[in-house]
C-alpha positions as a printed NumPy array, in Angstrom:
array([[199.231, 262.802, 175.604],
       [202.747, 263.736, 176.008],
       [202.944, 266.66 , 174.187],
       [206.531, 268.299, 173.123],
       [206.952, 271.189, 175.295],
       [205.829, 274.117, 177.326],
       [208.914, 273.264, 180.279],
       [212.281, 272.749, 179.742],
       [214.878, 271.288, 181.059],
       [218.071, 272.789, 181.283],
       [221.471, 269.524, 180.518],
       [222.233, 270.046, 183.965],
       [218.661, 269.647, 185.011],
       [218.399, 266.32 , 183.607],
       [220.834, 264.593, 184.417],
       [219.921, 264.939, 188.505],
       [216.324, 263.823, 187.241],
       [218.24 , 260.988, 185.227],
       [219.916, 260.021, 188.443],
       [217.181, 260.814, 190.693],
       [214.528, 258.402, 188.506],
       [217.539, 255.404, 188.225],
       [216.821, 255.027, 192.232],
       [213.163, 255.365, 192.07 ],
       [211.265, 252.2  , 190.322],
       [207.785, 253.629, 190.649],
       [209.306, 257.106, 189.2  ],
       [207.306, 257.745, 186.108],
       [208.883, 261.351, 185.502],
       [209.19 , 264.362, 187.728],
       [206.139, 266.232, 188.982],
       [206.066, 270.378, 188.989],
       [203.726, 272.078, 190.565],
       [202.987, 275.546, 192.174],
       [201.299, 276.051, 195.658],
       [199.909, 279.375, 197.117],
       [202.102, 279.231, 200.272],
       [205.094, 281.24 , 201.886],
       [205.833, 284.562, 202.143],
       [205.787, 285.591, 198.219],
       [202.591, 283.946, 198.015],
       [203.341, 280.727, 195.714],
       [205.866, 278.04 , 196.248],
       [207.268, 275.504, 193.812],
       [206.505, 271.784, 194.079],
       [208.869, 269.184, 192.643],
       [208.902, 265.383, 193.03 ],
       [208.688, 262.131, 191.708],
       [205.499, 261.646, 189.699],
       [204.142, 257.961, 190.769],
       [200.958, 258.154, 189.008],
       [199.191, 260.862, 186.901],
       [195.708, 261.232, 186.503],
       [193.56 , 262.812, 183.596],
       [194.301, 266.302, 185.14 ],
       [197.616, 266.694, 184.496],
       [199.253, 267.587, 181.331],
       [202.527, 265.307, 180.36 ],
       [205.116, 266.858, 178.415],
       [208.911, 265.768, 177.922],
       [211.978, 267.516, 177.494],
       [215.615, 265.785, 176.625],
       [213.781, 262.659, 176.791],
       [212.718, 263.243, 180.668],
       [208.597, 263.117, 181.21 ],
       [207.378, 265.945, 183.077],
       [203.884, 265.709, 184.749],
       [201.307, 268.565, 185.844],
       [198.341, 269.04 , 186.82 ],
       [196.319, 271.889, 184.572],
       [196.132, 274.516, 186.884],
       [199.808, 275.179, 187.876],
       [200.621, 274.643, 184.11 ],
       [199.601, 278.467, 182.843],
       [201.73 , 279.395, 186.17 ],
       [204.93 , 277.415, 184.681],
       [204.727, 277.934, 181.067],
       [207.822, 278.93 , 179.288],
       [209.684, 277.878, 182.276],
       [213.548, 276.277, 182.309],
       [213.918, 274.206, 184.857],
       [218.063, 274.69 , 186.083],
       [219.727, 272.114, 188.948],
       [222.782, 274.45 , 190.093],
       [225.618, 273.484, 192.657],
       [227.488, 276.355, 194.34 ],
       [229.765, 275.35 , 196.733],
       [228.076, 272.256, 198.788],
       [224.915, 273.273, 197.86 ],
       [222.976, 272.331, 195.244],
       [219.223, 273.047, 194.254],
       [216.864, 273.442, 191.417],
       [216.41 , 276.838, 189.865],
       [213.288, 277.62 , 187.815],
       [213.458, 280.513, 185.343],
       [209.569, 281.558, 185.122],
       [208.873, 284.499, 182.633],
       [205.744, 284.515, 184.931],
       [207.571, 285.557, 188.206],
       [207.588, 288.595, 188.837],
       [209.107, 288.921, 191.897],
       [210.71 , 286.44 , 194.697],
       [211.099, 286.21 , 198.49 ],
       [214.531, 286.799, 200.308],
       [214.537, 283.433, 201.607],
       [214.674, 282.08 , 197.658],
       [211.754, 279.486, 198.478],
       [208.469, 281.617, 197.434],
       [207.712, 284.191, 194.681],
       [205.048, 286.051, 193.559],
       [203.36 , 285.637, 190.141],
       [202.364, 288.687, 187.66 ],
       [199.118, 290.473, 188.603],
       [197.727, 289.152, 185.249],
       [198.139, 285.581, 186.657],
       [198.125, 285.953, 190.104],
       [194.057, 287.249, 189.696],
       [193.301, 284.071, 188.698],
       [194.243, 281.281, 191.108]])
């Protein structure tokens, strides 16, 4: 079942994801996850979804299907995903209200204490 979203995309993110999905005929949408790793404890995983499992939650933002496993969803609720360009660099930026702080390298983050205890 596709639900209206707990995760939103900016217009820039939507345009970038559309380009990626156009090049991937097996892509069903965008898969987002949170895994335990990195210097601050957690890291985002972003990839093209090739399948959808019973444990996944599916939502839609700006016409893009977003697939998130049930465990990661609670850490991503309320997140806005943006795609930014800064000179020659371009990457996704997660505006996540559940994040307490990010590490200096920008690759990992820690969750607010009430969520951290659930991992």
